[in-house]
PDB file of N, CA, C and O in Angstrom, chain B, residues numbered from 101:
ATOM      1  N   MET B 101     137.602 130.712 165.193  1.00  0.00           N
ATOM      2  CA  MET B 101     137.528 132.082 165.648  1.00  0.00           C
ATOM      3  C   MET B 101     138.870 132.797 165.450  1.00  0.00           C
ATOM      4  O   MET B 101     138.917 133.995 165.170  1.00  0.00           O
ATOM      5  N   PHE B 102     139.940 132.046 165.601  1.00  0.00           N
ATOM      6  CA  PHE B 102     141.266 132.629 165.419  1.00  0.00           C
ATOM      7  C   PHE B 102     141.442 133.150 163.992  1.00  0.00           C
ATOM      8  O   PHE B 102     141.993 134.232 163.788  1.00  0.00           O
ATOM      9  N   LEU B 103     140.972 132.381 163.005  1.00  0.00           N
ATOM     10  CA  LEU B 103     141.140 132.786 161.612  1.00  0.00           C
ATOM     11  C   LEU B 103     140.335 134.037 161.280  1.00  0.00           C
ATOM     12  O   LEU B 103     140.781 134.874 160.496  1.00  0.00           O
ATOM     13  N   VAL B 104     139.171 134.164 161.864  1.00  0.00           N
ATOM     14  CA  VAL B 104     138.356 135.362 161.631  1.00  0.00           C
ATOM     15  C   VAL B 104     139.045 136.578 162.250  1.00  0.00           C
ATOM     16  O   VAL B 104     139.079 137.648 161.641  1.00  0.00           O
ATOM     17  N   GLY B 105     139.591 136.422 163.450  1.00  0.00           N
ATOM     18  CA  GLY B 105     140.334 137.513 164.081  1.00  0.00           C
ATOM     19  C   GLY B 105     141.584 137.881 163.290  1.00  0.00           C
ATOM     20  O   GLY B 105     141.913 139.057 163.140  1.00  0.00           O
ATOM     21  N   LEU B 106     142.274 136.861 162.787  1.00  0.00           N
ATOM     22  CA  LEU B 106     143.441 137.110 161.948  1.00  0.00           C
ATOM     23  C   LEU B 106     143.041 137.852 160.679  1.00  0.00           C
ATOM     24  O   LEU B 106     143.747 138.758 160.236  1.00  0.00           O
ATOM     25  N   GLY B 107     141.915 137.469 160.098  1.00  0.00           N
ATOM     26  CA  GLY B 107     141.408 138.157 158.907  1.00  0.00           C
ATOM     27  C   GLY B 107     141.094 139.623 159.191  1.00  0.00           C
ATOM     28  O   GLY B 107     141.373 140.494 158.367  1.00  0.00           O
ATOM     29  N   ALA B 108     140.522 139.887 160.345  1.00  0.00           N
ATOM     30  CA  ALA B 108     140.208 141.275 160.704  1.00  0.00           C
ATOM     31  C   ALA B 108     141.481 142.101 160.862  1.00  0.00           C
ATOM     32  O   ALA B 108     141.543 143.251 160.427  1.00  0.00           O
ATOM     33  N   VAL B 109     142.489 141.507 161.483  1.00  0.00           N
ATOM     34  CA  VAL B 109     143.767 142.213 161.648  1.00  0.00           C
ATOM     35  C   VAL B 109     144.423 142.457 160.288  1.00  0.00           C
ATOM     36  O   VAL B 109     144.992 143.524 160.058  1.00  0.00           O
ATOM     37  N   LEU B 110     144.347 141.481 159.392  1.00  0.00           N
ATOM     38  CA  LEU B 110     144.937 141.647 158.064  1.00  0.00           C
ATOM     39  C   LEU B 110     144.205 142.710 157.248  1.00  0.00           C
ATOM     40  O   LEU B 110     144.837 143.463 156.507  1.00  0.00           O
ATOM     41  N   VAL B 111     142.881 142.778 157.378  1.00  0.00           N
ATOM     42  CA  VAL B 111     142.120 143.831 156.691  1.00  0.00           C
ATOM     43  C   VAL B 111     142.554 145.199 157.200  1.00  0.00           C
ATOM     44  O   VAL B 111     142.787 146.115 156.412  1.00  0.00           O
ATOM     45  N   LEU B 112     142.662 145.332 158.511  1.00  0.00           N
ATOM     46  CA  LEU B 112     143.091 146.602 159.087  1.00  0.00           C
ATOM     47  C   LEU B 112     144.497 146.966 158.611  1.00  0.00           C
ATOM     48  O   LEU B 112     144.764 148.119 158.273  1.00  0.00           O
ATOM     49  N   GLY B 113     145.390 145.979 158.587  1.00  0.00           N
ATOM     50  CA  GLY B 113     146.741 146.238 158.107  1.00  0.00           C
ATOM     51  C   GLY B 113     146.765 146.646 156.646  1.00  0.00           C
ATOM     52  O   GLY B 113     147.516 147.545 156.267  1.00  0.00           O
ATOM     53  N   GLY B 114     145.951 145.999 155.820  1.00  0.00           N
ATOM     54  CA  GLY B 114     145.890 146.352 154.399  1.00  0.00           C
ATOM     55  C   GLY B 114     145.352 147.744 154.172  1.00  0.00           C
ATOM     56  O   GLY B 114     145.874 148.489 153.343  1.00  0.00           O
ATOM     57  N   VAL B 115     144.313 148.102 154.903  1.00  0.00           N
ATOM     58  CA  VAL B 115     143.731 149.439 154.759  1.00  0.00           C
ATOM     59  C   VAL B 115     144.730 150.500 155.212  1.00  0.00           C
ATOM     60  O   VAL B 115     144.893 151.526 154.550  1.00  0.00           O
ATOM     61  N   LEU B 116     145.397 150.254 156.339  1.00  0.00           N
ATOM     62  CA  LEU B 116     146.378 151.223 156.822  1.00  0.00           C
ATOM     63  C   LEU B 116     147.556 151.353 155.867  1.00  0.00           C
ATOM     64  O   LEU B 116     148.068 152.453 155.660  1.00  0.00           O
ATOM     65  N   TYR B 117     147.991 150.237 155.282  1.00  0.00           N
ATOM     66  CA  TYR B 117     149.105 150.309 154.335  1.00  0.00           C
ATOM     67  C   TYR B 117     148.723 151.119 153.099  1.00  0.00           C
ATOM     68  O   TYR B 117     149.489 151.970 152.647  1.00  0.00           O
ATOM     69  N   MET B 118     147.536 150.852 152.555  1.00  0.00           N
ATOM     70  CA  MET B 118     147.124 151.585 151.358  1.00  0.00           C
ATOM     71  C   MET B 118     146.868 153.056 151.666  1.00  0.00           C
ATOM     72  O   MET B 118     147.128 153.912 150.821  1.00  0.00           O
ATOM     73  N   ALA B 119     146.365 153.365 152.853  1.00  0.00           N
ATOM     74  CA  ALA B 119     146.161 154.767 153.230  1.00  0.00           C
ATOM     75  C   ALA B 119     147.505 155.467 153.389  1.00  0.00           C
ATOM     76  O   ALA B 119     147.655 156.621 152.985  1.00  0.00           O
ATOM     77  N   ARG B 120     148.479 154.781 153.972  1.00  0.00           N
ATOM     78  CA  ARG B 120     149.798 155.386 154.153  1.00  0.00           C
ATOM     79  C   ARG B 120     150.448 155.668 152.804  1.00  0.00           C
ATOM     80  O   ARG B 120     151.044 156.728 152.612  1.00  0.00           O
ATOM     81  N   SER B 121     150.339 154.729 151.871  1.00  0.00           N
ATOM     82  CA  SER B 121     150.965 154.957 150.571  1.00  0.00           C
ATOM     83  C   SER B 121     150.256 156.062 149.795  1.00  0.00           C
ATOM     84  O   SER B 121     150.890 156.742 148.988  1.00  0.00           O
ATOM     85  N   ALA B 122     148.974 156.256 150.017  1.00  0.00           N
ATOM     86  CA  ALA B 122     148.254 157.347 149.348  1.00  0.00           C
ATOM     87  C   ALA B 122     148.559 158.688 149.988  1.00  0.00           C
ATOM     88  O   ALA B 122     148.695 159.693 149.292  1.00  0.00           O
ATOM     89  N   ILE B 123     148.668 158.711 151.322  1.00  0.00           N
ATOM     90  CA  ILE B 123     148.898 159.968 152.032  1.00  0.00           C
ATOM     91  C   ILE B 123     150.353 160.415 151.936  1.00  0.00           C
ATOM     92  O   ILE B 123     150.630 161.614 151.925  1.00  0.00           O
ATOM     93  N   SER B 124     151.279 159.469 151.869  1.00  0.00           N
ATOM     94  CA  SER B 124     152.692 159.831 151.892  1.00  0.00           C
ATOM     95  C   SER B 124     153.156 160.524 150.614  1.00  0.00           C
ATOM     96  O   SER B 124     154.304 160.960 150.533  1.00  0.00           O
ATOM     97  N   GLY B 125     152.296 160.628 149.635  1.00  0.00           N
ATOM     98  CA  GLY B 125     152.652 161.329 148.407  1.00  0.00           C
ATOM     99  C   GLY B 125     152.825 162.821 148.615  1.00  0.00           C
ATOM    100  O   GLY B 125     153.328 163.507 147.725  1.00  0.00           O
ATOM    101  N   GLY B 126     152.429 163.333 149.747  1.00  0.00           N
ATOM    102  CA  GLY B 126     152.564 164.754 150.023  1.00  0.00           C
ATOM    103  C   GLY B 126     151.316 165.515 149.629  1.00  0.00           C
ATOM    104  O   GLY B 126     150.251 164.940 149.406  1.00  0.00           O
ATOM    105  N   SER B 127     151.475 166.792 149.552  1.00  0.00           N
ATOM    106  CA  SER B 127     150.364 167.663 149.201  1.00  0.00           C
ATOM    107  C   SER B 127     150.027 167.520 147.731  1.00  0.00           C
ATOM    108  O   SER B 127     150.875 167.759 146.870  1.00  0.00           O
ATOM    109  N   LEU B 128     148.813 167.138 147.443  1.00  0.00           N
ATOM    110  CA  LEU B 128     148.399 166.988 146.058  1.00  0.00           C
ATOM    111  C   LEU B 128     148.222 168.334 145.382  1.00  0.00           C
ATOM    112  O   LEU B 128     148.479 168.464 144.186  1.00  0.00           O
ATOM    113  N   SER B 129     147.784 169.345 146.134  1.00  0.00           N
ATOM    114  CA  SER B 129     147.539 170.644 145.519  1.00  0.00           C
ATOM    115  C   SER B 129     148.845 171.351 145.175  1.00  0.00           C
ATOM    116  O   SER B 129     148.846 172.240 144.322  1.00  0.00           O
ATOM    117  N   GLY B 130     149.952 170.987 145.808  1.00  0.00           N
ATOM    118  CA  GLY B 130     151.221 171.613 145.505  1.00  0.00           C
ATOM    119  C   GLY B 130     151.781 171.202 144.156  1.00  0.00           C
ATOM    120  O   GLY B 130     152.606 171.920 143.590  1.00  0.00           O
ATOM    121  N   ARG B 131     151.356 170.072 143.631  1.00  0.00           N
ATOM    122  CA  ARG B 131     151.882 169.566 142.369  1.00  0.00           C
ATOM    123  C   ARG B 131     150.968 169.858 141.183  1.00  0.00           C
ATOM    124  O   ARG B 131     151.305 169.512 140.051  1.00  0.00           O
ATOM    125  N   VAL B 132     149.847 170.472 141.413  1.00  0.00           N
ATOM    126  CA  VAL B 132     148.887 170.709 140.335  1.00  0.00           C
ATOM    127  C   VAL B 132     149.309 171.949 139.555  1.00  0.00           C
ATOM    128  O   VAL B 132     149.384 173.041 140.119  1.00  0.00           O
ATOM    129  N   PRO B 133     149.585 171.788 138.267  1.00  0.00           N
ATOM    130  CA  PRO B 133     149.929 172.971 137.467  1.00  0.00           C
ATOM    131  C   PRO B 133     148.691 173.828 137.220  1.00  0.00           C
ATOM    132  O   PRO B 133     147.569 173.357 137.403  1.00  0.00           O
ATOM    133  N   PRO B 134     148.881 175.071 136.809  1.00  0.00           N
ATOM    134  CA  PRO B 134     147.727 175.927 136.554  1.00  0.00           C
ATOM    135  C   PRO B 134     146.842 175.347 135.454  1.00  0.00           C
ATOM    136  O   PRO B 134     147.329 174.702 134.525  1.00  0.00           O
ATOM    137  N   GLY B 135     145.610 175.572 135.565  1.00  0.00           N
ATOM    138  CA  GLY B 135     144.640 175.062 134.589  1.00  0.00           C
ATOM    139  C   GLY B 135     143.744 174.038 135.256  1.00  0.00           C
ATOM    140  O   GLY B 135     144.169 173.302 136.146  1.00  0.00           O
ATOM    141  N   ARG B 136     142.519 174.002 134.819  1.00  0.00           N
ATOM    142  CA  ARG B 136     141.524 173.182 135.495  1.00  0.00           C
ATOM    143  C   ARG B 136     141.811 171.693 135.438  1.00  0.00           C
ATOM    144  O   ARG B 136     141.732 171.023 136.468  1.00  0.00           O
ATOM    145  N   PHE B 137     142.139 171.152 134.278  1.00  0.00           N
ATOM    146  CA  PHE B 137     142.381 169.721 134.135  1.00  0.00           C
ATOM    147  C   PHE B 137     143.823 169.414 133.747  1.00  0.00           C
ATOM    148  O   PHE B 137     144.099 168.352 133.189  1.00  0.00           O
ATOM    149  N   ALA B 138     144.727 170.313 134.030  1.00  0.00           N
ATOM    150  CA  ALA B 138     146.112 170.130 133.619  1.00  0.00           C
ATOM    151  C   ALA B 138     146.749 168.918 134.294  1.00  0.00           C
ATOM    152  O   ALA B 138     147.574 168.237 133.685  1.00  0.00           O
ATOM    153  N   ALA B 139     146.376 168.643 135.544  1.00  0.00           N
ATOM    154  CA  ALA B 139     146.963 167.495 136.245  1.00  0.00           C
ATOM    155  C   ALA B 139     146.505 166.187 135.626  1.00  0.00           C
ATOM    156  O   ALA B 139     147.258 165.213 135.608  1.00  0.00           O
ATOM    157  N   LEU B 140     145.293 166.152 135.123  1.00  0.00           N
ATOM    158  CA  LEU B 140     144.794 164.922 134.527  1.00  0.00           C
ATOM    159  C   LEU B 140     145.401 164.639 133.161  1.00  0.00           C
ATOM    160  O   LEU B 140     145.517 163.481 132.761  1.00  0.00           O
ATOM    161  N   TRP B 141     145.786 165.683 132.446  1.00  0.00           N
ATOM    162  CA  TRP B 141     146.252 165.494 131.074  1.00  0.00           C
ATOM    163  C   TRP B 141     147.736 165.789 130.910  1.00  0.00           C
ATOM    164  O   TRP B 141     148.228 165.844 129.783  1.00  0.00           O
ATOM    165  N   SER B 142     148.464 165.982 132.018  1.00  0.00           N
ATOM    166  CA  SER B 142     149.876 166.334 131.885  1.00  0.00           C
ATOM    167  C   SER B 142     150.686 165.199 131.274  1.00  0.00           C
ATOM    168  O   SER B 142     151.626 165.455 130.520  1.00  0.00           O
ATOM    169  N   ARG B 143     150.351 163.975 131.575  1.00  0.00           N
ATOM    170  CA  ARG B 143     150.984 162.813 130.953  1.00  0.00           C
ATOM    171  C   ARG B 143     150.017 161.643 131.044  1.00  0.00           C
ATOM    172  O   ARG B 143     149.040 161.690 131.792  1.00  0.00           O
ATOM    173  N   HIS B 144     150.289 160.616 130.295  1.00  0.00           N
ATOM    174  CA  HIS B 144     149.386 159.466 130.230  1.00  0.00           C
ATOM    175  C   HIS B 144     149.233 158.812 131.595  1.00  0.00           C
ATOM    176  O   HIS B 144     150.239 158.508 132.237  1.00  0.00           O
ATOM    177  N   ASP B 145     148.023 158.587 132.054  1.00  0.00           N
ATOM    178  CA  ASP B 145     147.680 157.923 133.318  1.00  0.00           C
ATOM    179  C   ASP B 145     148.193 158.633 134.564  1.00  0.00           C
ATOM    180  O   ASP B 145     148.397 157.981 135.588  1.00  0.00           O
ATOM    181  N   ALA B 146     148.407 159.927 134.516  1.00  0.00           N
ATOM    182  CA  ALA B 146     148.899 160.656 135.681  1.00  0.00           C
ATOM    183  C   ALA B 146     147.882 160.654 136.818  1.00  0.00           C
ATOM    184  O   ALA B 146     148.263 160.658 137.989  1.00  0.00           O
ATOM    185  N   ALA B 147     146.610 160.647 136.487  1.00  0.00           N
ATOM    186  CA  ALA B 147     145.583 160.696 137.524  1.00  0.00           C
ATOM    187  C   ALA B 147     145.456 159.379 138.283  1.00  0.00           C
ATOM    188  O   ALA B 147     144.929 159.358 139.395  1.00  0.00           O
ATOM    189  N   TRP B 148     145.933 158.280 137.697  1.00  0.00           N
ATOM    190  CA  TRP B 148     145.739 156.970 138.308  1.00  0.00           C
ATOM    191  C   TRP B 148     147.009 156.387 138.913  1.00  0.00           C
ATOM    192  O   TRP B 148     147.011 155.224 139.319  1.00  0.00           O
ATOM    193  N   ASP B 149     148.080 157.156 138.984  1.00  0.00           N
ATOM    194  CA  ASP B 149     149.341 156.616 139.499  1.00  0.00           C
ATOM    195  C   ASP B 149     149.231 156.113 140.928  1.00  0.00           C
ATOM    196  O   ASP B 149     149.740 155.035 141.237  1.00  0.00           O
ATOM    197  N   SER B 150     148.579 156.864 141.806  1.00  0.00           N
ATOM    198  CA  SER B 150     148.505 156.445 143.200  1.00  0.00           C
ATOM    199  C   SER B 150     147.421 155.406 143.445  1.00  0.00           C
ATOM    200  O   SER B 150     147.351 154.851 144.541  1.00  0.00           O
ATOM    201  N   TRP B 151     146.570 155.123 142.453  1.00  0.00           N
ATOM    202  CA  TRP B 151     145.502 154.154 142.634  1.00  0.00           C
ATOM    203  C   TRP B 151     145.814 152.824 141.978  1.00  0.00           C
ATOM    204  O   TRP B 151     145.018 151.891 142.081  1.00  0.00           O
ATOM    205  N   GLY B 152     146.936 152.712 141.314  1.00  0.00           N
ATOM    206  CA  GLY B 152     147.268 151.501 140.584  1.00  0.00           C
ATOM    207  C   GLY B 152     147.712 150.362 141.479  1.00  0.00           C
ATOM    208  O   GLY B 152     147.798 150.502 142.699  1.00  0.00           O
ATOM    209  N   PHE B 153     147.988 149.247 140.855  1.00  0.00           N
ATOM    210  CA  PHE B 153     148.408 148.045 141.574  1.00  0.00           C
ATOM    211  C   PHE B 153     149.845 148.164 142.072  1.00  0.00           C
ATOM    212  O   PHE B 153     150.186 147.589 143.105  1.00  0.00           O
ATOM    213  N   GLY B 154     150.681 148.893 141.361  1.00  0.00           N
ATOM    214  CA  GLY B 154     152.102 148.995 141.676  1.00  0.00           C
ATOM    215  C   GLY B 154     152.405 149.425 143.100  1.00  0.00           C
ATOM    216  O   GLY B 154     153.029 148.661 143.836  1.00  0.00           O
ATOM    217  N   PRO B 155     151.991 150.616 143.522  1.00  0.00           N
ATOM    218  CA  PRO B 155     152.334 151.049 144.877  1.00  0.00           C
ATOM    219  C   PRO B 155     151.504 150.385 145.972  1.00  0.00           C
ATOM    220  O   PRO B 155     151.878 150.442 147.143  1.00  0.00           O
ATOM    221  N   ASN B 156     150.394 149.763 145.614  1.00  0.00           N
ATOM    222  CA  ASN B 156     149.479 149.219 146.625  1.00  0.00           C
ATOM    223  C   ASN B 156     149.491 147.703 146.720  1.00  0.00           C
ATOM    224  O   ASN B 156     148.662 147.151 147.444  1.00  0.00           O
ATOM    225  N   TRP B 157     150.384 146.996 146.029  1.00  0.00           N
ATOM    226  CA  TRP B 157     150.297 145.543 146.005  1.00  0.00           C
ATOM    227  C   TRP B 157     150.454 144.903 147.382  1.00  0.00           C
ATOM    228  O   TRP B 157     149.800 143.888 147.622  1.00  0.00           O
ATOM    229  N   PRO B 158     151.270 145.415 148.305  1.00  0.00           N
ATOM    230  CA  PRO B 158     151.299 144.770 149.622  1.00  0.00           C
ATOM    231  C   PRO B 158     149.969 144.891 150.374  1.00  0.00           C
ATOM    232  O   PRO B 158     149.548 143.947 151.044  1.00  0.00           O
ATOM    233  N   GLY B 159     149.319 146.033 150.267  1.00  0.00           N
ATOM    234  CA  GLY B 159     148.021 146.203 150.905  1.00  0.00           C
ATOM    235  C   GLY B 159     146.960 145.318 150.299  1.00  0.00           C
ATOM    236  O   GLY B 159     146.126 144.760 151.012  1.00  0.00           O
ATOM    237  N   ILE B 160     146.988 145.186 148.975  1.00  0.00           N
ATOM    238  CA  ILE B 160     146.035 144.314 148.299  1.00  0.00           C
ATOM    239  C   ILE B 160     146.300 142.859 148.676  1.00  0.00           C
ATOM    240  O   ILE B 160     145.360 142.087 148.869  1.00  0.00           O
ATOM    241  N   LEU B 161     147.573 142.481 148.782  1.00  0.00           N
ATOM    242  CA  LEU B 161     147.925 141.127 149.204  1.00  0.00           C
ATOM    243  C   LEU B 161     147.424 140.841 150.622  1.00  0.00           C
ATOM    244  O   LEU B 161     146.935 139.743 150.890  1.00  0.00           O
ATOM    245  N   LEU B 162     147.539 141.803 151.521  1.00  0.00           N
ATOM    246  CA  LEU B 162     147.005 141.632 152.874  1.00  0.00           C
ATOM    247  C   LEU B 162     145.499 141.438 152.852  1.00  0.00           C
ATOM    248  O   LEU B 162     144.963 140.634 153.615  1.00  0.00           O
ATOM    249  N   MET B 163     144.816 142.165 151.987  1.00  0.00           N
ATOM    250  CA  MET B 163     143.360 142.019 151.881  1.00  0.00           C
ATOM    251  C   MET B 163     142.974 140.640 151.347  1.00  0.00           C
ATOM    252  O   MET B 163     142.002 140.047 151.814  1.00  0.00           O
ATOM    253  N   VAL B 164     143.725 140.126 150.372  1.00  0.00           N
ATOM    254  CA  VAL B 164     143.441 138.795 149.832  1.00  0.00           C
ATOM    255  C   VAL B 164     143.707 137.730 150.893  1.00  0.00           C
ATOM    256  O   VAL B 164     142.940 136.777 151.023  1.00  0.00           O
ATOM    257  N   MET B 165     144.781 137.887 151.645  1.00  0.00           N
ATOM    258  CA  MET B 165     145.063 136.938 152.727  1.00  0.00           C
ATOM    259  C   MET B 165     143.975 136.997 153.794  1.00  0.00           C
ATOM    260  O   MET B 165     143.613 135.970 154.368  1.00  0.00           O
ATOM    261  N   ALA B 166     143.447 138.199 154.066  1.00  0.00           N
ATOM    262  CA  ALA B 166     142.360 138.350 155.028  1.00  0.00           C
ATOM    263  C   ALA B 166     141.106 137.644 154.528  1.00  0.00           C
ATOM    264  O   ALA B 166     140.409 136.984 155.299  1.00  0.00           O
ATOM    265  N   LEU B 167     140.822 137.781 153.247  1.00  0.00           N
ATOM    266  CA  LEU B 167     139.661 137.110 152.673  1.00  0.00           C
ATOM    267  C   LEU B 167     139.787 135.600 152.835  1.00  0.00           C
ATOM    268  O   LEU B 167     138.827 134.931 153.215  1.00  0.00           O
ATOM    269  N   CYS B 168     140.968 135.067 152.549  1.00  0.00           N
ATOM    270  CA  CYS B 168     141.186 133.619 152.704  1.00  0.00           C
ATOM    271  C   CYS B 168     141.027 133.185 154.154  1.00  0.00           C
ATOM    272  O   CYS B 168     140.421 132.149 154.429  1.00  0.00           O
ATOM    273  N   ALA B 169     141.570 133.973 155.087  1.00  0.00           N
ATOM    274  CA  ALA B 169     141.473 133.619 156.504  1.00  0.00           C
ATOM    275  C   ALA B 169     140.022 133.642 156.979  1.00  0.00           C
ATOM    276  O   ALA B 169     139.594 132.750 157.712  1.00  0.00           O
ATOM    277  N   VAL B 170     139.273 134.645 156.571  1.00  0.00           N
ATOM    278  CA  VAL B 170     137.866 134.738 156.990  1.00  0.00           C
ATOM    279  C   VAL B 170     137.048 133.601 156.379  1.00  0.00           C
ATOM    280  O   VAL B 170     136.203 133.017 157.057  1.00  0.00           O
ATOM    281  N   LEU B 171     137.287 133.284 155.121  1.00  0.00           N
ATOM    282  CA  LEU B 171     136.559 132.177 154.493  1.00  0.00           C
ATOM    283  C   LEU B 171     136.895 130.841 155.150  1.00  0.00           C
ATOM    284  O   LEU B 171     136.005 130.029 155.404  1.00  0.00           O
ATOM    285  N   LEU B 172     138.173 130.615 155.424  1.00  0.00           N
ATOM    286  CA  LEU B 172     138.551 129.370 156.097  1.00  0.00           C
ATOM    287  C   LEU B 172     137.984 129.309 157.514  1.00  0.00           C
ATOM    288  O   LEU B 172     137.592 128.239 157.979  1.00  0.00           O
ATOM    289  N   GLY B 173     137.942 130.437 158.193  1.00  0.00           N
ATOM    290  CA  GLY B 173     137.327 130.479 159.519  1.00  0.00           C
ATOM    291  C   GLY B 173     135.844 130.169 159.469  1.00  0.00           C
ATOM    292  O   GLY B 173     135.324 129.461 160.331  1.00  0.00           O
ATOM    293  N   GLY B 174     135.164 130.695 158.465  1.00  0.00           N
ATOM    294  CA  GLY B 174     133.740 130.399 158.309  1.00  0.00           C
ATOM    295  C   GLY B 174     133.485 128.943 157.985  1.00  0.00           C
ATOM    296  O   GLY B 174     132.551 128.340 158.513  1.00  0.00           O
ATOM    297  N   VAL B 175     134.311 128.372 157.118  1.00  0.00           N
ATOM    298  CA  VAL B 175     134.170 126.953 156.786  1.00  0.00           C
ATOM    299  C   VAL B 175     134.436 126.090 158.013  1.00  0.00           C
ATOM    300  O   VAL B 175     133.729 125.113 158.258  1.00  0.00           O
ATOM    301  N   GLN B 176     135.455 126.454 158.778  1.00  0.00           N
ATOM    302  CA  GLN B 176     135.775 125.700 159.990  1.00  0.00           C
ATOM    303  C   GLN B 176     134.631 125.801 160.998  1.00  0.00           C
ATOM    304  O   GLN B 176     134.305 124.817 161.662  1.00  0.00           O
ATOM    305  N   PHE B 177     134.025 126.971 161.117  1.00  0.00           N
ATOM    306  CA  PHE B 177     132.899 127.139 162.035  1.00  0.00           C
ATOM    307  C   PHE B 177     131.701 126.307 161.591  1.00  0.00           C
ATOM    308  O   PHE B 177     131.058 125.643 162.404  1.00  0.00           O
ATOM    309  N   LEU B 178     131.410 126.348 160.298  1.00  0.00           N
ATOM    310  CA  LEU B 178     130.271 125.570 159.792  1.00  0.00           C
ATOM    311  C   LEU B 178     130.508 124.066 159.928  1.00  0.00           C
ATOM    312  O   LEU B 178     129.572 123.314 160.200  1.00  0.00           O
ATOM    313  N   ALA B 179     131.734 123.630 159.742  1.00  0.00           N
ATOM    314  CA  ALA B 179     132.046 122.214 159.872  1.00  0.00           C
ATOM    315  C   ALA B 179     131.911 121.759 161.328  1.00  0.00           C
ATOM    316  O   ALA B 179     131.442 120.652 161.592  1.00  0.00           O
ATOM    317  N   SER B 180     132.319 122.606 162.262  1.00  0.00           N
ATOM    318  CA  SER B 180     132.209 122.209 163.661  1.00  0.00           C
ATOM    319  C   SER B 180     130.768 122.317 164.162  1.00  0.00           C
ATOM    320  O   SER B 180     130.396 121.604 165.094  1.00  0.00           O
ATOM    321  N   ALA B 181     129.957 123.180 163.573  1.00  0.00           N
ATOM    322  CA  ALA B 181     128.566 123.345 163.999  1.00  0.00           C
ATOM    323  C   ALA B 181     127.690 122.197 163.506  1.00  0.00           C
ATOM    324  O   ALA B 181     126.652 121.911 164.101  1.00  0.00           O
ATOM    325  N   SER B 182     128.102 121.538 162.420  1.00  0.00           N
ATOM    326  CA  SER B 182     127.267 120.476 161.858  1.00  0.00           C
ATOM    327  C   SER B 182     127.510 119.135 162.534  1.00  0.00           C
ATOM    328  O   SER B 182     126.808 118.167 162.244  1.00  0.00           O
ATOM    329  N   ARG B 183     128.480 119.060 163.419  1.00  0.00           N
ATOM    330  CA  ARG B 183     128.747 117.777 164.103  1.00  0.00           C
ATOM    331  C   ARG B 183     127.782 117.519 165.219  1.00  0.00           C
ATOM    332  O   ARG B 183     127.872 116.489 165.887  1.00  0.00           O
TER     333      ARG B 183
END
């Protein structure tokens, strides 16, 4: 049960970290140049900068650790239930 709770806390931490890194970029509308799709084509991959692995790797790492904790908790529960 401890591992499942730890996994839940890690998921929450990962989501909050990724939300903070996305929100802390400031106002998105303030940086958009005139023109309908100018922000998407201003430079290569400009639209995907905040969604990439680079700024979000700690949050993604927390999510992977949460997945491992929840899986290990489930295996531990199933092993103890079969005795």
